NUBAPA-929561 format. One record per residue: residue number from 1; x, y, z of N, C-alpha, C in turn. Coordinates in steps of 0.1 Angstrom, whole numbers. Each point is the difference from the previous one (the first is absolute). Last residue first. Example, Ala and Ser with C-alpha at 12.3 -4.5 7.8 and 13.67 -1.06 7.14 Angstrom:
2
REC num   npx   npy   npz  capx  capy  capz   cpx   cpy   cpz
REC   2   128   -22    71     9    11     0    -8    11     8
REC   1     3   -57    -1    -9    12     0     9    12     0
END
This chain:
77
REC num   npx   npy   npz  capx  capy  capz   cpx   cpy   cpz
REC  77  1079   899  1076    -2    -3    14    -8   -12     3
REC  76    17    25   -42     3   -14     3    -2    -4    15
REC  75    -7    46   -18    -7   -10   -10     2   -14     5
REC  74    15    46    17    -8   -10     8    -7   -10    -8
REC  73    33    35   -12   -14     5    -1    -9   -10     7
REC  72    46    -9    -4    -1    11     9   -14     6    -1
REC  71    13   -36   -28    -3    -4    13    -2    12    10
REC  70    14     8   -45   -14    -5     0    -4    -4    15
REC  69    45    13    -7    -9    11    -3   -15    -4     1
REC  68    32   -33     3     1     8    12   -10    12    -2
REC  67     6   -29   -37    -7    -7    11    -1     9    13
REC  66    25    15   -37   -14     1    -3    -8    -7    12
REC  65    46    -3     2    -4    14     2   -15     2    -2
REC  64    20   -42   -10    -1     2    15    -4    14     3
REC  63     7   -11   -45   -12    -7     5    -1     2    15
REC  62    37    19   -21   -12     7    -5   -12    -7     6
REC  61    41   -20     8    -1    12     8   -13     7    -4
REC  60    13   -37   -25    -5    -4    13    -3    12     9
REC  59    22     7   -41   -15    -3    -2    -6    -4    13
REC  58    46     8     0    -7    12    -3   -15    -2    -2
REC  57    30   -38     6    -3     8    13    -7    13    -3
REC  56     2   -47   -27     2    14    -3    -4     9    13
REC  55    -3   -49    -1    13     3    -7     3    15    -2
REC  54   -40   -17    20    11    -5     9    13     3    -7
REC  53   -40    10   -23     2     9    11    11    -4     9
REC  52   -13   -29   -36     6    13    -5     3     9    12
REC  51   -22   -40    10    13    -3    -5     7    13    -5
REC  50   -45     3    14     9    -2    11    15    -3    -5
REC  49   -34     3   -32     3    14     6     9    -2    12
REC  48   -16   -39   -21    10     7    -9     3    14     6
REC  47   -32   -25    24    13    -8    -1    10     8    -9
REC  46   -45    16     4     7     2    12    14    -6    -1
REC  45   -22    17   -45    -3   -11    10     9     3    13
REC  44   -16    23   -54     5     0    14    -4   -12     8
REC  43     3    18   -51    -3   -13     6     5    -1    14
REC  42    11    44   -14     0   -10   -11    -1   -14     7
REC  41     2    40    26    -8     4   -11    -2   -10   -11
REC  40    27    -3    42   -14     4     4    -9     3   -12
REC  39    46   -11    -6    -6   -12     7   -14     4     6
REC  38    28    33   -22    -6   -10    -9    -7   -11     7
REC  37     4    50    21     9   -11    -3    -7   -11    -7
REC  36   -12    48    24     1    -4   -14    12   -10    -3
REC  35   -34    18    40    14    -5    -1     1    -6   -13
REC  34   -41    20     7     8     7    11    15    -4    -1
REC  33   -30   -20   -30     0    14    -3     8     8    11
REC  32    -7   -47     5     9     3   -11     0    14    -5
REC  31   -31   -13    33    14    -2     5    10     3   -10
REC  30   -44    -2   -14     2    12     7    14     0     7
REC  29   -14   -39   -22     1    11   -10     3    13     7
REC  28    -5   -41    26    12     1    -8     1    12    -9
REC  27   -27     3    46    -2    -8   -12    13     2    -8
REC  26   -11    19    45     0     8   -12    -3    -8   -12
REC  25    -2   -21    44    -6    13     1     0     8   -13
REC  24    19   -44     3   -14    -1     4    -7    14     1
REC  23    46    -2   -10    -8    -5   -11   -14    -1     4
REC  22    30    12    34    -1    11   -10    -9    -5   -12
REC  21     9   -31    33    -8    10     5    -2    11   -10
REC  20    30   -34   -10   -13    -5     0   -10    10     5
REC  19    46    10     2    -5     0   -13   -14    -5    -1
REC  18    21    -1    42    -1    14    -5    -6     0   -14
REC  17    11   -41    18   -12     5     7    -3    14    -5
REC  16    40   -20   -16   -12    -7    -5   -13     6     6
REC  15    42    13    17    -3     6   -13   -12    -6    -6
REC  14     1    -2    52     8    -5   -11    -3     8   -12
REC  13    -4    15    53    -7    -3   -12    10    -5   -10
REC  12    11    15    45    -8   -12     1    -8    -3   -13
REC  11    17    49     4     5   -10     9   -11   -12     1
REC  10    -2    44   -24     1   -13    -7     4   -11     8
REC   9    -3    46    15   -14    -4    -4     0   -14    -7
REC   8    33    23    38     1    -6   -14   -13    -5    -4
REC   7    12    19    43    -1    11   -10     1    -6   -14
REC   6     3   -27    41   -13     7     0    -2    11   -11
REC   5    28   -45    11     2    11   -10   -12     8    -1
REC   4    28   -38    36   -13     6    -5     4    12   -10
REC   3    30   -45    10    -1    14     3   -13     5    -6
REC   2    24   -49    19    -9     7   -10    -2    14     4
REC   1    38   -42     7    -7    11     6    -8     7   -10
END
């Protein structure tokens, strides 16, 4: 049984989709300024960032929070 999640802005999005959208919008440099983690500031790549974010819930939360904040301005429509 599938449940709708109308109040969850991340419903249906993978971490990879979220990260790709943020990188497309902000770029690695600016993203690294907003979220100061090494995988965004030192030789960044989607693959290495996903690996880190999947292991570190605190970092993933920061990425998801930035996505929700940015999406609330209608950027990703």
